[in-house]
N, C-alpha and C positions, 0 to 999 in steps of 0.2 A: 640558170644557175640555182634559183630558188627551188625549182622542181627537183633538181638533182639532190639538193640537200634534204628535201622532204622524203625522197625515196630512200636515201641513206638512213635517215632517222627512223623511218618505218621498218627498214630491214634490221636496224639495231634493236628496235623494240620487239620485233618478232623473234629475233635471236635470244634476247633476254627472257621472253615469255617461254620459248622452247626450253631454255636452260632450267627455268624454274619448274616447269611441268616435268621435265626429265628428272630433276632432282627429287621431286615428290614421288614420282612413280618408282624410281630406283630405290628410294627409302622404303616405300611400301613393299617392294619386291623382297628386299633384305629382311624386313620384319616377318614376312610370310615364310621366308626360308628358315629363319631362326625358329619360328613357331613350329614349322614342319619337322625340324631336327629334334626339337624338344619332345615332340609327340612320339618320335621313333624311340628315343632314349627312355621315355616314360613307359612305353610298351614293353621294352626289355626289362626295366626295373620291376614292372608288375609280374612278368614271367618269373623273375628271380624270387619275388615275394611268394608266388604260388608254389614254387619248388621248395623254398625254405619252410613254408607252413606244412607242406606234405612231409618233409623230412622230420619236422618236430612231432608230427602225429605218430611217428614210428621210432623215435629215439628219446630216451630218458637220460637224465643225469641224477645221481644221488649225492647229496651233500650233507655233511655233519657240522653242527654248530653247537655252541655252548649257550644254554639259556642263562641270562644274566641273573635272574632271581634265584632259581633253584641250583644253578651251576651244573645242571644235568646236560649230558650230551644228547642232542636231538637230531632227528633225521628229516630231511626234506627231499622229496623226489619231484622232478618237474621235467616237462618236455625240453629238449635241447635243439638248438639250431646248428647247422653246419657252419664252421668258422672259416672255411676256405672253399674255393671252387673245385679243387680236386675231390674233396670229400662229397660235395653236393652233387657233382656230375656223376661220380661213381654210383651214388645212391640212385639217381634218376635212371641209370642204365640197367639196374638190377632190381629195383623195387617193384612191389605189387601194390595196387591201389584198390581198396574196396569200393565197388560201384554201388552195391546195394547190400544192406545189412538187415537181416531179420533178427530181432532182439528178443531174448528171453531173460526175464529178471531185471533188476535194477542194480547199478553200481552204487554201493553204499558210500556215504560221505568219507569214511576213513580211507577207502580205496581211492576215492577221487583226490584226496589230499596227497596221495602217493603218485598222482599223475595218471591214473587209469582213465581212459576214455573208451567209447564204443569202438573206435577204429583201432586203438591199441590192444584192446581185448581180442578183437577179430584177428589182428595180425599175430597175437600171442598164440591163439588157438591154431592158426595156420602153421606157425613155426613148430609147434608141438606135434601136430599131425605129420608134418614133413619129417620130423625125427623118428617117426614110426610109432608114436604113442597112440593107444586106443582112445576112443571118445570117453569111455568110462574112467580111464586113468587121467585124462585131461580134466574131467570134472573134479576129480580128487585134487589135482594140482591147483585148480582155480580156487578151491576152498582154502588151500594152504596160502594162496596169494590174496586172501581176504576178498574173494569174489564168489561167495556161496550163492548158488541158484542162478548165476549169470551164464548165459550162453549166446553165442553169435553164429548164425549160419550166414555165410557171406558169398555173394556173387562178385568175383574179381574182374576188374576191367581187362578185356582181352588185349587191348593195346594201351599200356600205361602212359606212354608219351602222348598219344592222341587224347586220352582221358584227361590229362593234366593241361595240355596246351591247345587242344582243339584241332591238331593236325599231326598225322603220324610221321611226317617227314621233317618234324621240327629239328633244327640243327643244335642238338644238346651241347655239343662241344663248343659252340659259339656263344653260349649263355654268358660266359665270363667277359666277353669283349664289349667295349664301348663303341657303339656305331659311330662312324666318321673319324674315329681317332687315328686311323692309319694315314690321314692327310698331314699329320705332323711329321711324317717321314718314317718309313719302316713298318713294323708290324702294328696290329691293333693293340691299344692299351687295355688293361683290365679294370673292371669296377673294383673299388675298394670294399671288400666284404669282411665283416667282423661280427663276432658274437661273444657274449659273456653273461655271467649271472649278475643280476641286479640285487644289491643288498640294501636293506634299510635297518639302521640301528643294529648292524651285525647279523641280521637274519636274512637268509636268502629268500627273496620274494618271487622272482621269476627270471626267465632267460630272455635277454633282449638281443636284437640284432640290428645291423645297420649296413646299408649298401649304397654307395654314392659315386658320382662322377662330377668333377669340377667342370664349369662351363668351358674352360680353355681346352678341354680334351675333345669336345664335339662341336664347338662353335669356333672353328679355326679360321685363321686369316687366309689360308690356302683355299678354303671352301667358300668363304663369305666375302673376301676382299677386304681392303683397308677400312671401308665404311662399316662393314659388319664386324670387323675386329675391334673397332673403336666402340661400337655398341656393346660388344661382349665385355670389354673392359669396364664400361660404365655400369653394366649389370652387376659385375663382380664387386665393384666399389660400393654400389648401393646396398647389396646384401651384407657385405662386411660391416658397413657403417651401422646397420641396424642389428648387428650381432647374429645374422643368419648365415647359413652355409652358402657359399658362392657357387652353386651348382644344383644338381638334382639328386635327391636321395630318398630312400624309404627307411623307416625305422629310426631309432636313436639309441646309440650305445650307452648314453648316460641316463636316459629316461624311457620308460615303457610308454609307447604311444600307439599300440596295436598295429605297428608296422605301417603307419600312415605315410603318404608321400608329402614332401614339403611344398608341393605345388597345389595341394588340396586346400 
């Protein structure tokens, strides 16, 4: 009888040990799955960042404001981000990207304040040439644009999508979608994309953008199970309690942060 009891106790101990080991390994597996999903979403956010910064290189916005001291109307020109995915994706499908620029002359400070960069000048010259304007006429136009003596000879990327993303078959139309979000049922959800001018004391300082996805959209119960879902809830609560965004994002619509990711 004693032998039987010992065997039963040993079996129970072995079962408890197996349950403990299984619990630890399952927990580690879920942590690895969460980390893997975050890595995929971060990669997509970095692609969006690259696309937005390419967009900004070729798009400007001009704003007028009143100087408080002189009460004069002043002008500020700066690069602008796409504020929605329709606009951004349309740009990616039609844009040209300068792969190599041979530069002549220097962009003066006054022109820089108006938003001129090497890439914008290169694209400006390209557009003027495309309209049929001669190089001599373009140089005259550059003088009028406060770019005297500046010239750009440009080698354009043969495959703009490959140049920007490193692969020519990049699914541009899917840029807007949050990976794994279709597990919530139905279609993929979109990242929240926004952009606006950042003002300081009534003066337009720069254009800011933000793109984000809450944890709940890609760390789903369907994909991670009950334990993973509980971990996701705890992650969200932790971020909210410390005043941070409960998800992954690049940029900040309220403050310029050079489009940094909140995971960095």
